[in-house]
C-alpha positions in Angstrom: 19.3 -5.2 10.0 22.4 -4.7 11.9 25.0 -1.4 11.4 27.8 -0.8 13.3 28.9 2.5 15.2 32.5 4.0 14.9 34.3 3.7 18.3 35.5 7.2 19.9 38.9 6.9 20.7 39.2 4.0 22.6 35.4 2.7 22.8 34.9 -0.5 20.8 32.5 -0.4 18.4 28.8 -1.8 18.9 26.6 -3.0 16.7 23.2 -0.8 16.6 19.8 -2.9 15.7 17.3 -1.6 13.3 13.6 -3.2 13.4 12.1 -2.5 9.7 8.6 -2.2 11.4 5.8 0.4 10.9 5.0 2.7 13.8 2.1 2.4 15.3 0.1 4.6 18.6 0.5 2.9 22.2 -1.8 0.4 22.5 -4.1 -0.2 25.9 -6.1 -3.1 27.3 -9.2 -2.7 27.1 -12.7 -3.8 29.2 -14.5 -2.7 31.6 -12.3 -4.9 34.2 -9.6 -2.6 32.9 -11.5 0.2 33.5 -12.0 -0.2 37.2 -8.3 -1.3 37.4 -7.1 2.1 36.4 -9.4 3.5 39.0 -7.2 6.6 39.4 -7.6 7.9 35.8 -11.4 7.5 35.9 -11.4 9.7 38.7 -9.4 11.8 36.9 -11.9 11.7 34.0 -14.8 12.1 36.1 -13.7 15.2 37.8 -12.5 16.7 34.3 -16.5 15.9 33.4 -17.4 17.8 36.4 -15.3 20.7 36.4 -16.2 21.3 32.2 -19.8 21.1 33.1 -20.5 23.9 35.2 -17.1 26.2 33.7 -18.3 29.9 33.9 -21.6 28.4 35.1 -22.8 30.9 38.6 -25.5 28.5 40.0 -22.8 25.6 39.3 -24.5 22.2 41.0 -27.9 23.4 41.6 -28.5 23.3 38.1 -28.2 19.4 38.6 -31.7 20.3 40.4 -33.2 22.4 37.9 -33.8 19.8 35.0 -35.9 17.3 37.8 -37.8 20.0 39.7 -39.0 21.6 36.8 -40.3 18.5 35.2 -41.8 17.6 38.1 -44.0 20.5 38.8 -45.1 20.7 34.8 -46.0 17.0 35.4 -48.0 17.5 38.9 -49.5 20.6 37.5 -51.1 19.1 34.4 -51.3 15.8 35.9 -52.4 16.2 39.7 -53.6 20.0 39.4 -54.9 21.0 36.1 -56.6 17.2 35.1 -56.7 16.5 38.6 -55.6 12.6 38.1 -54.8 10.0 40.4 -56.6 11.1 43.5 -57.2 8.0 45.2 -53.0 7.7 44.7 -51.8 8.7 48.3 -48.3 11.1 48.2 -48.6 11.3 44.5 -46.0 14.2 44.7 -43.9 11.4 46.3 -44.8 9.1 43.7 -44.0 11.0 40.8 -40.5 12.4 42.3 -39.2 8.7 43.1 -39.9 7.9 38.9 -38.1 11.9 37.8 -34.9 10.6 39.8 -34.4 7.6 38.1 -35.9 8.6 34.4 -33.4 11.5 34.7 -30.7 9.4 36.1 -30.7 6.9 33.1 -31.4 9.4 30.5 -28.5 11.9 31.5 -26.3 8.4 31.4 -27.8 7.3 27.6 -27.1 11.0 26.4 -24.1 12.0 27.6 -22.4 8.6 27.2 -23.5 8.2 23.4 -21.8 11.3 22.9 -18.5 10.4 25.3 -16.7 9.0 22.9 -17.0 12.2 20.2 -17.0 14.3 22.5 -13.8 13.2 23.8 -11.7 12.1 20.6 -8.6 14.3 21.5 -7.6 12.4 24.7 -9.2 8.5 22.5 -6.7 9.7 19.9 -3.9 10.5 21.6 -4.3 8.7 25.4 -3.9 5.1 25.6 -6.3 4.0 28.0 -9.5 1.9 27.8 -12.0 3.6 25.7 -15.1 2.6 27.8 -13.6 4.5 30.3 -15.7 7.7 28.7 -19.3 5.8 28.9 -18.6 4.8 32.3 -17.3 8.4 33.5 -20.7 9.6 32.2 -22.6 7.6 34.2 -20.7 7.9 37.1 -21.1 11.9 36.6 -25.1 11.1 36.3 -25.1 9.4 39.5 -23.2 12.2 41.2 -25.8 14.7 40.2 -28.8 12.2 41.2 -27.4 12.1 44.8 -28.1 15.0 46.0 -31.8 14.4 44.4 -32.3 11.5 46.8 -31.2 13.5 50.0 -34.5 16.0 48.5 -36.4 12.9 48.2 -35.3 11.6 51.8 -35.8 14.9 53.5 -39.8 15.0 52.0 -40.1 11.2 53.0 -39.4 12.4 57.1 -41.1 14.8 56.7 -44.4 12.6 56.2 -43.2 10.2 58.7 -41.3 7.7 56.4 -38.7 5.5 58.5 -36.1 3.3 56.3 -36.6 -0.7 56.3 -34.3 -3.3 55.0 -36.7 -4.3 52.3 -36.6 -0.5 51.0 -32.8 -0.9 51.3 -32.5 -3.6 49.2 -35.0 -2.3 46.4 -33.1 1.3 45.9 -29.8 -1.1 45.5 -31.2 -3.1 43.1 -33.0 -0.2 41.6 -29.3 1.6 41.1 -27.8 -1.9 39.9 -30.1 -1.9 37.4 -30.0 1.4 36.1 -26.2 2.0 36.4 -25.7 -1.8 34.2 -28.5 -0.5 31.5 -27.8 2.6 31.1 -23.8 2.0 30.7 -24.7 -1.0 28.8 -26.8 1.7 26.4 -23.8 3.8 26.3 -21.2 1.2 25.2 -23.7 0.2 21.9 -24.3 3.9 21.2 -21.1 5.4 21.7 -19.1 3.4 19.6 -21.9 3.5 17.0 -22.1 7.6 17.4 -18.8 7.3 15.9 -19.4 6.3 12.6 -23.0 7.8 12.5 -23.8 10.9 14.4 -27.4 10.8 13.8 -27.0 7.7 16.7 -26.9 10.6 19.4 -30.4 11.6 18.0 -31.8 8.7 18.0 -31.0 8.3 21.3 -32.7 11.5 22.2 -35.6 10.4 21.0 -35.6 6.9 23.1 -35.5 8.6 26.0 -38.1 10.6 25.4 -39.6 7.3 25.0 -38.7 6.3 28.3 -40.6 9.1 30.5 -44.4 7.2 29.8 -43.1 3.6 29.6 -42.4 3.8 33.8 -45.0 4.4 36.4 -43.9 7.8 36.7 -46.8 10.4 35.7 -49.4 7.7 36.2 -49.3 4.5 39.1 -48.8 1.0 37.7 -52.4 -0.2 39.7 -53.3 1.9 36.4 -51.5 -0.2 33.8 -52.9 -3.3 35.9 -56.3 -2.4 35.4 -56.1 -1.2 31.3 -54.6 -4.4 30.6 -57.1 -6.7 32.9 -53.6 -7.7 34.9 -51.4 -8.8 31.6 -48.8 -6.3 32.6 -46.2 -9.0 32.1 -44.8 -7.2 28.7 -45.0 -4.2 30.3 -42.9 -5.4 33.8 -40.2 -6.9 31.0 -39.1 -3.2 31.1 -36.1 -3.2 33.4 -36.3 0.5 33.9 -40.1 0.5 34.8 -38.9 -2.4 37.6 -36.3 0.5 39.0 -38.5 2.8 39.2 -41.3 0.2 41.3 -38.6 -0.7 43.6 -37.3 3.0 44.6 -41.2 3.5 44.8 -40.9 0.7 47.5 -38.2 2.2 49.1 -39.5 5.8 49.6 -43.1 6.6 48.3 -45.0 3.3 50.4 -43.2 4.1 53.8 -44.4 7.7 53.2 -48.4 6.6 53.2 -51.0 5.7 55.3 -51.1 1.9 55.3 -47.8 0.8 53.6 -49.1 -2.7 53.3 -52.3 -1.7 51.6 -50.3 0.6 49.0 -47.9 -2.4 48.4 -50.9 -4.9 47.4 -52.8 -1.9 45.7 -50.4 0.0 43.7 -47.0 -2.4 43.2 -46.8 -5.4 41.2 -46.4 -9.2 42.5 -43.0 -10.7 43.1 -41.2 -7.4 42.1 -38.0 -8.3 43.5 -37.8 -11.5 42.1 -38.8 -10.2 38.5 -36.4 -7.4 39.4 -33.6 -9.8 39.9 -34.1 -11.4 36.7 -34.5 -8.0 35.0 -31.1 -6.7 36.4 -29.4 -10.5 35.4 -31.1 -9.3 31.6 -29.5 -6.0 32.3 -26.2 -7.9 32.5 -26.4 -9.9 29.2 -27.0 -6.2 27.4 -23.8 -5.1 28.9 -21.9 -8.0 27.8 -23.0 -7.5 24.5 -22.8 -4.0 24.9 -18.8 -4.6 25.6 -18.5 -7.1 23.2 -19.6 -4.9 20.3 -17.7 -2.0 21.7 -14.9 -3.9 21.3 -15.3 -5.2 17.5 -15.1 -1.6 17.0 -12.9 -0.1 19.2 -9.5 -0.6 16.7 -11.6 1.8 14.0 -12.8 4.7 16.2 -9.5 6.7 15.8 -9.6 6.9 12.2 -13.4 7.7 12.3 -13.1 10.5 14.7 
């Protein structure tokens, strides 16, 4: 439809076009590639999450040590002191702390990522940003809290005589890639579902409780192989278990008196090959999570 605006003075008349279409909120390109293309917004969101977590806190970042260290002392006292288990596992405290750090990283990514869309519903409704940015930011915040724990682990291992090696560095990078990929994938899936059914966050909490006992953290892998008589394919199909074994390969093995004997007794064969396959599975899960999230994304603002 076209109207004519009457001129003022000697100004000629000019047509004004009216578009007869409903108003819609600004759109934003979606997808994980778009998230990392907008790295500036991602950094701002991560800083906002970190600041909000410690706002009004007396200890601040020190709280990120409290939870994993509390778990460590509880498990070590119950399993190592009270029951006196795993006395044949050298440096069992380091063995267990390797698992605690990685499990805490995954659980925090999964739980915080599941609640990220609902917790940031104001930004989701008003800002034209890829909504995948919120689960990804939760993963990066969890990684930020994990780094000081690795500093403690490294210091303790150095005291025991550990020195870094190429195989250990590769194992650590591969382990972090598995956890970051799988944690982000699960956060994408569950954060979208949590918008429609708020019980999903409780389901995620239950699942993370099971993670602690599904990896060789408070018990060695050799115990699993012994009880299942070497038939551990189903157990090793868990990428988180493989990631924990990789971190133990990177830190715990080098802290023992005989690393080669420790590898032979307490680690599975073909660990790196299995882990690369596990990373591939995690990438497939991430693709599925992105697909499901994209299908539900347009319905998220109205359900919030």
